[in-house]
GUTORVO-968077 format. One record per residue (C-alpha): residue in one letter; x, y, z. Coordinates in nm, 2 decimals. Layout:
   aa        u        v        w
    A        X        Y        Z
...
! end
This chain:
   aa        u        v        w
    M     9.17     5.68    15.93
    A     9.11     6.00    15.73
    E     9.36     6.28    15.75
    P     9.25     6.56    15.99
    T     9.14     6.89    15.85
    I     9.34     7.19    15.99
    G     9.14     7.52    15.98
    F     9.26     7.87    16.05
    I     9.03     8.14    16.19
    S     9.12     8.45    15.99
    G     9.43     8.27    15.87
    T     9.52     8.54    15.61
    G     9.79     8.70    15.82
    P    10.16     8.60    15.82
    Q    10.13     8.35    16.11
    G     9.83     8.18    15.97
    R     9.96     8.18    15.61
    G    10.29     8.03    15.72
    L    10.14     7.75    15.93
    A     9.89     7.67    15.66
    M    10.15     7.62    15.40
    R    10.37     7.41    15.62
    F    10.08     7.18    15.72
    A     9.97     7.15    15.35
    L    10.33     7.06    15.25
    A    10.32     6.80    15.52
    G    10.03     6.64    15.33
    L     9.75     6.76    15.56
    D     9.41     6.91    15.45
    V     9.41     7.28    15.52
    V     9.12     7.54    15.52
    I     9.19     7.91    15.53
    G     8.91     8.11    15.71
    S     8.82     8.47    15.67
    R     8.52     8.70    15.71
    S     8.43     8.64    15.35
    D     8.45     8.34    15.12
    E     8.61     8.55    14.84
    R     8.89     8.67    15.06
    A     8.96     8.33    15.21
    Q     8.97     8.16    14.87
    G     9.18     8.43    14.72
    V     9.44     8.38    14.99
    A     9.42     8.00    14.96
    D     9.48     8.02    14.58
    E     9.78     8.25    14.65
    L     9.93     8.01    14.91
    N     9.87     7.71    14.68
    E    10.09     7.87    14.41
    I    10.36     7.96    14.66
    A    10.36     7.61    14.83
    A    10.37     7.43    14.49
    K    10.71     7.58    14.43
    H    10.84     7.42    14.75
    T    10.70     7.07    14.70
    K    10.99     6.82    14.72
    A    11.03     6.51    14.51
    G    10.97     6.20    14.72
    G    10.80     6.40    14.99
    P    10.43     6.42    15.09
    A    10.20     6.53    14.81
    L    10.09     6.89    14.85
    R     9.73     6.91    14.97
    H     9.53     7.18    14.79
    M     9.43     7.45    15.04
    R     9.07     7.57    15.04
    G     8.92     7.90    15.16
    M     8.59     7.94    15.35
    E     8.41     8.20    15.55
    N     8.51     8.15    15.92
    K     8.19     7.99    16.04
    A     8.19     7.73    15.77
    M     8.56     7.67    15.82
    V     8.51     7.61    16.20
    A     8.22     7.36    16.12
    A     8.44     7.17    15.87
    S     8.77     7.14    16.07
    D     8.90     6.89    16.31
    Y     9.16     7.13    16.45
    V     9.07     7.50    16.46
    L     9.36     7.73    16.50
    L     9.32     8.09    16.61
    T     9.58     8.32    16.46
    V     9.42     8.67    16.49
    P     9.58     8.95    16.70
    F     9.49     8.89    17.07
    E     9.29     9.21    17.09
    H     9.04     9.06    16.86
    A     9.05     8.71    16.99
    E     8.78     8.71    17.25
    T     8.51     8.88    17.03
    T     8.61     8.65    16.74
    M     8.56     8.34    16.95
    E     8.23     8.46    17.10
    A     8.09     8.49    16.75
    L     8.21     8.14    16.65
    A     8.15     7.95    16.97
    G     7.84     7.78    16.84
    D     7.99     7.65    16.52
    F     8.24     7.39    16.65
    K     8.16     7.04    16.53
    E     8.16     6.75    16.78
    G     8.50     6.61    16.83
    S     8.70     6.91    16.71
    V     8.99     7.06    16.90
    F     9.06     7.43    16.95
    V     9.43     7.55    16.93
    D     9.52     7.90    17.06
    V     9.81     8.06    16.88
    T     9.76     8.41    17.01
    V     9.97     8.61    17.26
    P     9.85     8.92    17.45
    L    10.14     9.17    17.38
    D    10.17     9.55    17.42
    F    10.41     9.75    17.20
    S    10.27    10.09    17.29
    K    10.57    10.21    17.49
    G    10.84    10.11    17.24
    D    10.89     9.79    17.43
    C    10.74     9.44    17.42
    M    10.54     9.35    17.73
    V    10.30     9.07    17.80
    V     9.95     9.19    17.88
    V     9.80     8.98    18.17
    P     9.42     8.94    18.12
    P     9.20     8.89    18.42
    A     9.21     8.51    18.39
    G     9.59     8.52    18.43
    S     9.69     8.45    18.06
    G     9.56     8.49    17.71
    S     9.47     8.12    17.68
    L     9.29     8.10    18.01
    Q     9.10     8.41    17.91
    L     8.99     8.25    17.59
    R     8.90     7.92    17.76
    K     8.60     8.11    17.90
    V     8.45     8.17    17.55
    V     8.55     7.84    17.37
    P     8.28     7.58    17.42
    A     8.34     7.38    17.74
    G     8.32     7.05    17.56
    T     8.58     7.14    17.30
    P     8.94     7.05    17.40
    F     9.15     7.36    17.43
    L     9.52     7.35    17.34
    G     9.79     7.62    17.30
    A    10.07     7.58    17.04
    F    10.30     7.78    16.81
    K    10.30     8.08    17.03
    T    10.68     8.13    17.03
    L    10.73     8.07    16.65
    P    10.82     8.39    16.45
    A    10.56     8.46    16.18
    H    10.85     8.57    15.96
    V    11.01     8.22    15.98
    L    10.68     8.04    15.94
    E    10.59     8.23    15.62
    E    10.94     8.19    15.47
    I    10.87     7.83    15.39
    G    11.21     7.77    15.22
    M    11.36     7.81    15.57
    E    11.38     7.51    15.80
    M    11.21     7.56    16.14
    G    11.49     7.38    16.33
    C    11.32     7.44    16.67
    D    11.06     7.33    16.92
    T    10.70     7.44    16.97
    F    10.55     7.42    17.32
    V    10.21     7.25    17.33
    F     9.99     7.27    17.64
    G     9.64     7.18    17.74
    D     9.44     6.99    18.00
    N     9.30     6.72    17.76
    K     9.59     6.48    17.74
    E     9.45     6.27    17.46
    A     9.37     6.56    17.24
    K     9.72     6.70    17.31
    Q     9.90     6.38    17.22
    H     9.70     6.34    16.90
    F     9.77     6.70    16.79
    M    10.14     6.67    16.87
    K    10.16     6.38    16.62
    V    10.01     6.60    16.36
    V    10.25     6.89    16.44
    A    10.55     6.65    16.42
    R    10.48     6.60    16.05
    I    10.61     6.95    15.98
    P    10.98     6.89    15.91
    T    11.23     7.01    16.17
    L    10.96     7.13    16.40
    R    10.95     6.93    16.73
    P    10.64     6.96    16.95
    V    10.72     6.96    17.33
    D    10.45     6.89    17.58
    V    10.48     7.15    17.86
    G    10.17     7.05    18.07
    G     9.83     7.19    18.12
    L     9.67     7.53    18.06
    S     9.85     7.66    18.36
    A    10.17     7.67    18.14
    A    10.01     7.94    17.92
    A    10.15     8.24    18.10
    T    10.50     8.10    18.09
    V    10.49     8.03    17.72
    E    10.34     8.37    17.64
    G    10.62     8.53    17.84
    M    10.87     8.34    17.62
    T    10.71     8.49    17.32
    A    10.79     8.84    17.45
    L    11.15     8.72    17.53
    A    11.20     8.60    17.18
    I    11.08     8.94    17.04
    R    11.32     9.12    17.28
    I    11.61     8.91    17.16
    N    11.52     8.99    16.80
    R    11.51     9.36    16.87
    R    11.83     9.36    17.08
    W    12.03     9.18    16.81
    K    11.85     9.33    16.51
    M    11.73     8.99    16.38
    K    11.39     8.83    16.31
    N    11.45     8.46    16.36
    A    11.48     8.40    16.74
    R    11.31     8.08    16.85
    F    11.36     7.80    17.10
    H    11.51     7.45    17.11
    I    11.53     7.24    17.42
    V    11.87     7.08    17.48
    G    11.89     6.77    17.68
    R    11.55     6.62    17.60
    D    11.55     6.28    17.44
    E    11.50     6.30    17.07
! end
């Protein structure tokens, strides 16, 4: 079976860049999306140079990352990850909803947060969570998953640093979720944990705010979660 293609909608920010490099170093085909081909390919070229310095002897061969305009990237990808700020997520997905190919899976990485009062608060959209709100604009026939929401962009992008943590994966399509978790598990020291259906979204998004609060309280950047007691 051919390796799946992992695409990033507007994957030029720290979170998208970090995940893209880690998937590429795990031997997966990665496509960086942006509003222009030139911007997307420029970032892909930059990430290829960075990732090449971290390729390990005896490990998976680094897959060359490509850049595409967002619509073309969505049409070419098996897994489409959304890594834009949440305030732009709904309009972004409305513009791309008609471009998903048959059999592809959407993965929401966004979290609705508010920093306006010098604090970190979860914004609760009308649907009850960020992911449930986006479910309304992602094509009904496209499996919808959530993942990577609690992973610090700083850690993801610093690819010389081991993840050493869990990522919580949720979604109502059990088959799509299990297949994606196998793909995620290829990233060294990152363990995917199935936390149920889309109803888990609000809880996971709240944990993102908690991690940020921990970082701020202890003047650090690397807070993340690891479940103790689960069978390895």
